[in-house]
N, C-alpha and C positions, 0 to 999 in steps of 0.2 A: 504493499500499499504506499509506503514512504517513497518508493521508486516512482510510482505512478503520479504522486503529488509533485515530486521533483520535476518530472517530465512535463506535467501540466504548467508549472511555473515557467519552465524554459520555453514552451510553446507560446505562452502568453507574451513573454518578453520579446520573442522573435516576431510575433504578430504586430506588436507595437512598433518595433524597429522598421518593419516593412511599411507600416502606415506612414511613418515620418519620412522614409526615404523615397516614397513613390513620387514625390513632387519633382525629383531631379534624377534623370537617368542619362548618363553620358552616352552619346550615340555610338553604336557599334563601330569599331575601327578607329575611334578617337584615342590615340595613344599619347595625348598631351599630358602635361603635369598639372593641368588645371585642377584646383581644389574644388571638389564637388560640394563643399559646404560653404564656399565663398558667396558673397552677396552679388555676384554678377550673373545676369541672365544671358543665355546663349541661343543662337540659331544654328542649325546644322542639317546635314543630309545623312541620316542614320543608315540609309540603304547602301551607302558606299559611293565612291567616286567613279566607279566603272560598273555599269549595270547592263548585262547582256540579256537580250530577249530572243529566244529561238522559237520558231513556229513551224508546224507542219504546213504544207502548201494550203492556202485558202484564197477564196475570191470574194468573200463577203466582208462584212465589217466586224473587226475584232476589237474588243475593249482591252486596253493594255494599261496596267498600273506601272508607269515608267519609273517614278522615284517618289520619295517622301521628303518633305521639309518639316522639321520638328523644332518647336520652341521649347527650350529647357529653362523654365522660369525658376528663379532663385527663391521666390516666395509668392504668396497668394496675390499680393498687390501687383507684382509684375505680370502674373498670369492674367489678370483682368485688364491689362493695358492693351488696347488695339494697336497693331502695327502693320505696316505694309513692307513686305520683303520683295526685293527685285532680283531676279536672276537674269543676267545679261546673256543673250545668245552669242556664241563665239564660233561661227562657221570656219573662220581661219584656223581655229585650234584643231579642227579635223584634218586640215592639210598638214599641220605640223605633226600631228599624231601619225599620219601616214609616212611622213619622211623619217620619223624617229623609229618606227616599227616595221617599215617595209611593207605596209598595207596599202589597200586601194579602197578604203571606206569612203562612201559618199554621203553628203548631207541629205537627211530625210526632208524632202520638200514639204512645205506647209499644206500644199494641195493634196497630199497623200493622207491627211488626217484632219479630224476636227477635235476640239476639246470635249472631253467627256466629264468635265467637272462642272460645278455650279458657278455662279457669278462671282464667287470669292477668288477665283483664279482667272486671270485674263491674259491674253497674248497680243502683243503689238505686231504690226506688220514687219517689224525688224526681227521678230521672233522672241523678243524679251518677254519674260513672264513676271507678273505681279501677283503675289500671294497676300490676300487681305485677311489678317488674323483678327477676328473680333474678340471681345472680352471673353476670356475663358477658353479660347481655342489654343490648342498646343500642337496640332499636327494637321498637315494638309498633303493629300496625295495628288500628284500631277498625273492625270489619266487622259489618255487619248483614245479616239475611235479610229483605228487604222484600216484603210481600204486595201485589202489584199489584192484586188484586181489591178492596182496600180504598181505593185512591187515587181521589180525585175528579180527573179529568183536567183540569178547568178551574182547578185550584188549584196554587199552588206552596207546598211545605212546607219547613220548616227546623228544624234543631237548632242550639242556641247553647250554647257552653261557655267556661269560663275556667279556666286552671290556677290552683289555689288552695292546693295542698299539694304539697311537693316533696321532703320528707325531707332538707332541707338543700341540695339542688341549686339553683343560680341559674337564673333563667328568662331565656332569650334575649330581647333587647329587642324583636325582631319578633314574639314570641309572648306578650307580656304582656297584650294586649288580648283582647277577645271574639272567639272563633272561630265562624264561621257555616258550616254545611253546608246546601246547598239541594238540594231534590229536586223535579223536575217531569217530567211526561210530555209529549212533543211528537210529534204525528203528522208524517208526511212533508211536509205542506203548510205547516206552522207556520213563521212567519218574518216579516220586514219586507219589504214590497214597495213599489216606486215605481210610480205610475200613469204609465207612459211613453207611453201613447196613451189619449186619452179624450175622449168627447163626452157631453153631457147635454142633454136636451130636456124642458122642462116645458110641457105643452099649455096650461096656464092662464096662464103668464107667460113671455114670450120673454126677459125680462131675467134669468131664473133660468138660469144656465149652469154649466158645469163649474168646479170649484175651481181647476184649473190656470190658468184665465184670470185670476183674481184674483191668484194667486201670481206669475204672470209679471210683473205690474205692481208689486205692493206687497211681495211676499215676506214672510218671517217670520224670526225669529232661531232657528236650529237649533243648540242647545248653544252659544250665544254667537256663532255665525257666521251672517251674513245669507245667506239662500238664497231663490231665486225658484222653488222647486219642483223637480221636480213633486211632486204630492200623494203622501203616503206613508200606507200602512195597515199594521197588524199583523194577520196571521191567527193567532188564538190558539186553541190546541187546547181543545175542550170534550168531545170524545169521540174514539174511534179513527178516526172517519170525518167528524167535523165540526169546523169552525172558526168562531169569531165574528170579524167584521170590526171591528177597533178603530181609532179615530182617535187615535193617540198623537202626532200631528203638529201639529194646530191646537187642537182643543177638549179632547182627553183624555177621550173617552167613546165609547160605541158609537154611531156616527153616520156619515152621509155628507155632508160639508160641501158647500155650494153657493155659487156667486157670485150675489149678488142685485142687482148694479148695477155702477156704475163708480167709486164713491167708495171711499176707503181702509177704511171700516168696513162695506162691503157684502160681508161673508162671514158665512154662517150655516149652518144645517142644518135638515132636516125633523125636527120633534119627533116622538117616539115611532116612529122608524123607524131600523132598523139591520139588518144582514144576519147570518144564520147560513147558512153554506154546507155542504152535504153532498156528499162526494166518493164515487165508486166506486173503491175501492182497486185493482181489477183493470184498469180502463180509464183512471183519472185524470179521468174525466168529472165535471163538476159536475152532479149529478143533480137538485138542488133548492136553492132559497133560500127562507128564511122570515124573517119579521120577528121580531127579537129581543124586541120589546116586546109581542108577541102577533100571532096570525095569524087575524083582524085585531087591531090595537090598538084602544083606545077611540075613536080618531079615524077609524076604519075603514081605516086604511092597512095594507096587507099587501104582501108581496114575492112575485115570481114570476120565473122565468127567461123570457127571450125566446127562443123556439125558433129564431129566425133567427141567433142567435149560435153561435159554436163551443163555448163553455162547456166548456173543458177546461184541465187543467194539463199542460204539456209538461215532463217531467223533464229533457230534454236542455238546454233553454234556461232552465229554471226560471221559466216564465211562466204566468200564468193569463189566458186570453182569455175574457172573459165579457160577456154582454149581459143585463141584468135590468131589471125594471120595478117601480115603486112604483104600486100600484093604490089608488084611493081612491073608493069608490062615493058617499060623501057629497059629493064635488066633481064627479066625472065620472059623469053619469047613465046612460050607455049602456055595456053590456058591450063589451069585457072590463074596463072601468073603469080603463084605464091612464092615469095622470096624467104620470109621469115615466119616461124611459128612459135608462139609462146603457149605453154601449158602450165597453169599456175593455180595456187590456192591463196587467196587473200584473207587473212584473219583479222577481224576487227580489233583494234588496239584502244581506241578511245575517240572522243569527239574532237573535231577540229577546234582550234582556238579562234 
């Protein structure tokens, strides 16, 4: 009984502490040394400074909670004060983000969405946002209604803002920089894949083989860490049923790397050749492959599935089993003009960044 009474006292004390601490919560990710008991009221973005939104392909209107602006009042008097918080739109920050990170993100046009919030959040033609906090308000969600029919599925879009006017509120340290919100559509096959099984045969040159052979010997530096493969590809959404095969592992382009010999520099790729895959959503079959650079490209290269392969995505194992050919009539005189054949299994590693 004494133990139960002791626990009851502890629980009561904890409840009181929770009641008194609920007025101030430092936003997640705020690593500043601000004293949470100080008499300063803050404004911040607790959802973080980079918010990514990924969607399945859609053509209707989708409601998206983009980010939250939160007032962290030091006391009840400050909580009752009305304030207007302005977030300035920074489209140029997206350009700088691309330059810094090697990306090609585009500004999300205002014509692609409407505001899904009340009259307390307004947007100027410049894109600037004003959040009107009435007495007692402590949190506002910036919500948009996004028109999926206007999105280019091959692109990633973004909005960028910075808190520039606070009506006297201090800005949390973690919320002082530029905030980015990203929007992209990904079909169910999108992602990073490792080539866990693979062969490649070029009829014109036996020295041309699969890139896993070169990687096994020489390897590369993957994010600063040495690795000996296997080869990795990204399947990047370009439509509801199509992905482009992107080499973000060795060359950073739409290509299929090849081993060209036994030396350390014998890694290359076929010029003007890269894959676009088309899937059947009902069966997950790969129904066709075409050359990203033209079907055929200027050098006569085109892509085709090899019918002897399984050519299917298995959702249970998250693998693509595929066999495909590069045809080149300018080099191979006789039909079906197949020069090179790949027979591979791609195993899902994770989502693209």
